[in-house]
N, C-alpha and C positions, 0 to 999 in steps of 0.2 A: 310061421314068426312068431318068434316067441316075446316075452313080456317086455324084457331090454327094449328087443327090435320096435316094440312099437312107441315105447317110452323116446325113442331114436327119432322117429317117424314124427312124433307129434311135434318134438322141439323142431324139425327141421322144416316143417311148415306153420312154426309159431314165430310170434315177435315179441313175446314177453319180455318185458324189463328193456326194450331198444327204448333211445330216445329219437324222436323225431320231428322236427321241424318241420310243418305245414303254411304255405301260404293261402290267403283265401280261404284260411279253416272256420271263418264264422259264419259259411253258408255252401249251397249246394253240394259239390261234387267234396272241396274240402272239408266241409263240415261231416259229410259221410263218411268222409276218411278218415277226420278225427275220433269222430263217435267208435267207429268200428275197431280201430288202432286202440284207443282206451280200451274199449272193450275186451282185447285178448291179451292187455296185460302191460302196453308197451305207454311210454310218459312221453307226453306229446306238449310243445309249443305250439299254439295258432299266432298264427301273422295276421291283423286285418285292420282298417281305415278307422272303422265305427269303434270305439273303446267300450259303449255300453252293449255290443255284442258280442264283442271277443270276451269281454269279464262276466258276460252270461252264459256264455261255451264253457269255458274253462270251470266255471263253478256246477255247471249238469255233467260234466264229462266223467262217466264212471271210473272208478280207480283214483289212486294220486299221483303225486309228480308234478300235474301239470301246468302250466304257464300262459302267459298271452301276453301278446307285443303289439302296441299298438304301430304302426309305420303304412307311410305311403312308399309303394312301388317305386314311383314314378323318382321318387330319390334316388338316384340309380348308385349315386359312387359312396352311398352311406350302407350299403347293402351288407356289404362285408363287415360293416361292425354291425351290421343287424345281427347278423350270423354267429358271430363272435360273441353277443350278448346272450343270446338263444343258447347258445352253449354252456355259459355260464352256471344255466340253474340249476342242470344234473352231472355237472362235471363232462360234458363233451355232449356230442351227437352222433348217433348214428345212421340217421337217415335224413331225407332232405325231400320234400314235396312241394311240387311248385305250382301251386291249383290255381293261383290268383289269374286271371285274364279281363282281357276285355272285347268286347264283341262289336262290331258294328254290321248293319247289312243298305249297302250306297251302291247304286250303277257309278260306272265309271265317270261320266258328266256330274255325278256328284260329289266326288271324293275331294277332298282338301288336304295338303301337304302335312299341316298340323295334325288333324284326325290320324292321318296315315302312322305319323313319327310316335303320337301317343301310346296306337297299339302295337307298335312294333318295340315301345320302350317297357311296357309291363308284360308281354307276351313274350320277348325273345332277350334283347338284351336284361332283363332282370334276372333271367332264366341263367344267363353266363355270369353276371357278379352274381347268383347266388353260388354258384359254385367253385366261383373264385372264392371265396371266403369260406365254402366248405371244404377244400380243399386242403388249406393252411396246417400243416404239421401240428402246431399249437393243440388243435381240437383234436380231442381223444376221440378215437372212433373204433368202432367195432365192427367188421362185416359191414363196411359200409357202401349204401348205396340211395342214389339221388333218380327221380322217378319226374319227370313232366309230363304235363298234360300238352300234349296235342291233339289235334281232333283229324276227320276222315275228312274234314277240309283243306289239311293239307294233301290230300290222296288223289283226291277227286274234284271235277270241276263244277263249280255252278255260278248262274249270275248273281251279278249285286254282294259277292262275296268275298271280291278278288283282295284288298286290304288284312280281312283277317284271312283267308288263306295262303296269303303269301306268309304271313306269320307265324303259322302251324305248320308250314310246309320247311320256314326256316327252321322250327324249335324239332321237325323230326331229322334235319340236317347236323343242325347241332348237338344232338344225342349221339350221333355217330360219331360225329369226331372228337367229342366230350369221350366217348367209350375208350375210344384207341388213347388220346392222350394219356386220359388218366387211370388205366389199367395198369400200368407200372406203379400204381399206386395201391393199388387192390380196389378202390373205387369204381364200383360199377355203375354203369348207365343209362336209362331207359327210360322210353316214354308210350304209354298210352294214348291210344287216338282213339275217343267217341265216337259212335253217332250223335244223334239229337238225344238229350237226354230231360227229363221231366225237371227242368231246374228254373228258377228265377229269369234266367239267361233265355231259355227257351219259350217263356212267358212274351218276353220281350221280343224274341225274332216273330213269335205271332201276331203282336201287335203293328210292327213294320210290315208283314207282308200280306196279313190278311187271312181271316179263315179259311179261304178257299185254295189260296196256295200254300199256309199250313197245313193243310188236310192231305196234299196233295208229299207232302212232304214225310207227313206220318206213313203214308202208305207205302212209300220206299224203302222202307223198316220191314221185314215179311216180319219180325217177330215182335215189334210195336216198338216204342220208344223206350229206350233206359229210362232206371233208374239209378240215382247219386250212388246208394248203395252198392249195385251190380257194378259199375267204375271202382268204386270203392277196395270192393275183394278184388279189383286185376291189378291196382295200385299195390296194396299190401301183400301181396303173391311177389309182386317183382321186387319189392322190399325184404322178403324171408330168406331167411337159409335156402329154401326148397329152389331157388332161382339164382343160385350161385352161378350156375355155370352160363346164364343170360345177359347179356351188355352190350349196348349199341343196337336194341330192337324197339322198335313199336308196335304193340301190343294192340290189333283195332278188337274194337271193344260195340259192334254197329247195329244189333239183330240182323247182320245178314243184307246192311246197306251198300258195303261194297260187293257183295257177292253176286253183283246184276250184271 
């Protein structure tokens, strides 16, 4: 391998200079993705609901050219405007990661239409509206890529997760359809489907189902629970030029959970 070959290889695996919008970028997987992207030389726009957290994260990100937007993704009709506003900071957007999401554990007898609708709004409909805003031709893009956060819950069944699982199954199907529709515009669309990851959401799950049941969930991951950074690596691989022939797929990152 010649020095020029090595340089080309490094570029193909890098995201230096990319402009990436990340929802849920102030906590959990979104925060890990934003931090890793910034470390790798990308310019990041994070979206979150808490103004203090968003401001603090932007300040602490390595590198320069980072921005934050305070927005509630349940405001669905204004999401395309959010994407347009984010694109104006650095003259365009090259990638978008929808990491924000709602999770709720509840048996069928305890479900409500209101809460189910709320999960679908943020987990699914917001993803569609983000894609709608991103594909607008007036937004300048280079090697554009969308990555959605799905879940292994959208692939396998578990009790008391029907509404959450339904949203993540919908994200996986949405990824396939958008990949076909947007291929003609050169936009790749993929998803990452993690198992249980050590985030505040996992802490909430443990509190909801109890320590004994949570220990059982941990044992179902042969390599143990994941970390936000491990998922972030997968997200940014799909965002990178190295994945330029990958679209419509859901990359499973689950420590062996679905291998059983």
